[in-house]
TIVEX-52139 format. One record per residue (C-alpha): x, y, z. Coordinates in steps of 0.1 Angstrom, whole numbers, plus 5000, padded with zeros to 4 digits. Last residue first. Layout:
N
XYZ;...
# end
This chain:
587
375177254534;372277284515;370076954510;369576944474;365576894470;363276594464;359476684466;356976754492;353376934492;351477074516;353177394529;352677714552;354777984548;351978224537;349878084573;352478294593;349478464615;347178164608;347377994639;346678364656;342678194651;343378004682;343678334699;346378514717;348878204700;352578234709;354278034680;357177794692;355377484680;355577624646;352777694624;351477464596;353677214574;351476904560;351976564553;352476454589;348876484591;347276774619;345776744649;345477114669;344377104707;343877484714;344577504750;342477724775;344077844805;342677614837;340177654866;340078014885;337778044910;334978324908;333778604930;336278524958;336278864974;340278854989;341178704956;339878934936;341479194964;344779084956;344179074915;342979424915;345779534939;348379334915;346579504886;347279884898;350779824904;351279734869;349580024860;351180244880;354480084863;353480124829;352280474831;349980514803;346880484824;343180454812;342280104819;344480104852;342080394863;338580224858;339679894868;341380004906;338080244912;335479944901;338279714923;337179944955;333979994947;332879634947;330379434929;330479144910;327579034894;329678674889;329078714851;330379044849;329679004808;326579304806;323479294786;321479094814;322979224845;326179374858;329279524834;328379844853;329879654886;333579594869;334379234869;333879084833;334279404811;336979574826;339479294821;342179494812;345179244810;345579324769;346379044750;342878884750;341078754781;338278564758;335678384785;334978054791;332277904817;331377704846;328677874862;327777854897;324477974915;322777954880;320178164864;321978484858;319278634839;320978714813;323478414807;320978114813;317778114795;317978414770;321878344763;321377964764;318677954740;316677654736;314477534712;317177514686;319377254710;322977274701;323677504729;322377164747;322877304786;324177104812;322877124848;324077034881;322277004910;325077024940;324276894971;326777054996;328476875024;332676985016;332376644995;329876814970;332077084961;334776894950;332876634934;330876914914;333677044904;335076724890;331576674871;331777054859;335376984845;334376694830;331076814811;332877144804;335776954783;333376754765;330777024757;327377044764;327077394785;327777434819;325477524849;325777434888;322477524909;323977484948;322077314973;322877375016;320977115033;317977235055;318577245090;317177555095;320177735106;321677605075;323177265068;326077085055;325976745049;328676505065;325776305083;326376385117;325476725108;328076995092;327777375099;326677675084;326378035099;328678245074;331278195099;330677835104;331177765067;334378025067;335677795097;335077455075;336677605045;339577675066;340077365081;339377235040;342777415031;343577434993;346177714987;345078084976;347278224952;350378404960;350178764940;352378794913;354779074914;353479204876;354679104843;351079214822;349378994798;351478694798;350878634836;347278644825;344878814845;341878684865;344078474884;344978134894;344577944857;346477644855;347877504829;346377124814;349476914815;348076634831;345076554816;341276684813;340376554844;343476624860;342677014859;339576944886;342076764906;344377054903;341577284911;341477194948;338177284961;337977395000;339477714999;337977904976;334777724982;335277865016;335978215006;332278194983;330578055013;332278375039;331578635013;328078565014;326178644984;326778284977;323878124996;321078374988;322578394949;323078734936;327278714941;327278434913;330178254917;331878204885;333877894881;336177984855;337677874821;340078154805;341378214774;344478384759;345578074739;348077774751;349377554720;348777174724;350077034688;348776644682;350376454651;348376224626;349875984607;351875734634;348875744652;346475864681;343476014669;341175784696;343275844721;343776224720;340076284709;339176414747;341576664746;338876854724;338576864685;338277224670;341977314659;341677064626;344276934601;344976784567;341276714556;339876404537;343176184549;340175914565;341375954603;341176344600;337476304581;336376114610;337576334638;335876604622;332776404619;332676304657;333376714663;329776734646;328677044633;330377084600;332777294581;335377184552;337377494548;339677434518;342777614510;344677654474;348177704459;350377654494;353377874494;351778184497;352178494476;353778734495;352679034522;351379264498;349278994482;349178954443;349178574438;346278584461;346378194468;343078004462;339777954487;337377664485;334377674506;333577304517;330277284536;328077084559;324677194566;322876944557;324876734530;327176884511;327277274499;330277354480;331377754481;333477844454;336278074446;337278294475;340878474475;343778384500;346578604516;344078854523;342679174509;338979014506;335879054486;333678804495;330778574477;328678444503;328278774523;328978984496;325478854478;323679134505;321978994534;324679134557;324879444543;321279544545;320779734578;323479944569;322480064538;324579954506;326180214488;329380184502;329479794497;331379724468;334180054466;333780034507;335679734506;336179584543;338679614567;338679304597;339179424630;342479414646;342679754655;340879704688;344179564703;346079924699;343080034723;344779884753;346480184761;343080374767;343280774773;339880904774;337080984749;338980874719;339480974688;340880774657;342780924627;343280744599;345980904571;345781064539;346081404553;343181314577;340181064571;338381064607;336880764630;335480864665;335780634694;332580604720;330580354704;333480134695;334379884721;331579624715;330579694678;332279364666;329179164661;328079364637;324379454636;324279694611;321679894618;323379994649;326580174627;329280164651;330679804628;329380024593;331380294604;334480144611;334579974580;333880274562;336580484578;339480174569;337680134533;337880504529;342080504541;342680294509;342979944498;343679924460;341479804427;342879454419;339079264424;341179084452;341979394469;345279554468;348179624492;350979824479;350980164496;350780064532;348180294557;349080564581;347480504614;346580824636;345880744675;344481034693;343781004729;346680944749;347281254756;350981284739;349081164707;349780794696;351280734661;350980424642;352980304613;352480104578;348779964585;348079734566;349179444585;351079654612;352379404640;350979294674;352879114698;351978744703;355578654691;354278474660;352778794649;349778954665;347679144636;347079494628;345179704600;343279384595;342879174558;340578954552;340178624532;341978394557;340778524589;337378564580;337478164562;338678104596;335978304614;333278164597;334277774606;334877894640;331377994646;330178364652;331578564619;328878864617;331479154606;333778884586;330878864560;331478484546;327978434562;326178154572;328877874574;327977614598;330177524631;333177324634;336177334615;337977074593;340977144578;342377124541;345577234526;346177164488;349677174469;352177414458;355477514468;357677304481;357777104517;361376884515;362176524506;366276494510;368776534485;372876544488;373576224513;370476004503;370976094464;374475974468;373575674477;371275664450;373975714428;376275464445;373475174443;373075274404;376975294395;376974954412;374474794385;376174994357;379374834371;378074474372;375974504337;379674614323;380974274340;378074104325;378274204293;382174144290;382073784304;379173744276;381273884256;384273674258;382073354258;381073454225;384473514217;385873154226;382873064202;383973304174;387673154175;386272764171;383872894145;387373114128;389372724129;386572574108;385572814087;388273084076;391272854083;389472544069;388472744043;391972894034;393372534032;391072374015;390972663986;395072593987;394772243982;391872313954;394072573936;397272323939;394772073925;393772263900;397372393891;398272023888;395471903866;395972233844;399972113838;398971753838;396271863810;398772083791;401571853787;398971563774;398171873750;401471863735;401871483738;398771493716;400171723691;
# end
């Protein structure tokens, strides 16, 4: 039994040893050897992860590179355009807009029958079509049917008739009344009909007046329209709607406008427009530098250097305005034609323009080449010897001191007046130097139009209280300059600032503005320019350029836009932008 049990024990021991050896071998294989394999695997995993990270990095670089190829920063819908403007905002009724600030707001809020397009030509705005009668006296306008006021009401013929009648009514005191007194407006067959006392080809340019809503203002007395709440909360039909007005310190103000999503010309890309009005050009420049505003059209060329950096750009655009030295023909000295011709020959206007910058455009004539294509008469060239001869013909001569003296031996003196404006002061100083080189003593007067105790109109313009006036006039789109040079416009209420009176010139201007024959019209204006040179009622100094400063974060009017007035920069305002995003490039 013992032996049997011993065999069993030996058998169990042998089996136990065998199991132990197998277990030890398995443990060695599973723990020791695999631990070594894990170490090797870890190295491989780290290497793999580094390789994957490298591939991801290269893929990211490739993505960014492809982004640069197929995408770019471009202007998109949305954003706010803020423009700094000069002058306080006393009213938002366009019939009374007088400051640059008021006019800018008016142009954005209100529509017109016609407006000037990017080529400087008239195009229909609220007007769908225009038909002129054979005799040139009747103009019939058909309105577009999809125009609405900002309150949702349709723009109708009644609105146009009401607006013109309000402009014509002396009780309304509208600033747009000039030129409308003898024109009749009626509603006929759903259209607007204008009847003129005589043919006048330039009438179409009068159709750029802003149209008012008769359903809001129609029941208000003409004399009360200016004071009505409409002047502070206007309802227009233009591309932008009035939202609110924010008063700042002093007379400064911000008018907030939002886009008119129902605008018949297509909703603007901009969401909002802000008009920042101020009475100081210095404040305008400051707000532009700080980025508070996007742009301004109310700074002069004197700010070029101070605003010159990588973020602010300057776009110069000529407008149909001219600065002249008006020679008062009622002046005891200047009533002599020879004296005026002497000044015309002796003053180098090129030197005068250089005071503003080498690129300042010349203006030799009373009309612009862009207004009418004529064979331009040769401008008078600078000739100091000729000037001496003309002075002598007037009984004037130089003494040993080089002074120009009259028959009594007194030095000739002239009063030169201009307004307190940086450009005008430079021009007036340069002009005074040119004239003093001829031996004449200049008494230069700079009138401060910002002084509330003074009135430039009553103290200077109306009484023609000057011998020479350096001043700017609006030449418009049409060459008709009747208002500035016809003798009927002399005196305190007229714009004939030279008191120019010449029977032949009167006849030329009267007939040129009433003929539809373009060949005859060109011949008339050429004859007028030649006569103007011979009589020298003024000396052309330069054509005005709008100095438009803007920052790189906005897109506004293009460089090839031809402006009739500075306000025509808004002609394509629906395409302006002030917000950028990544977009795919077009092939």
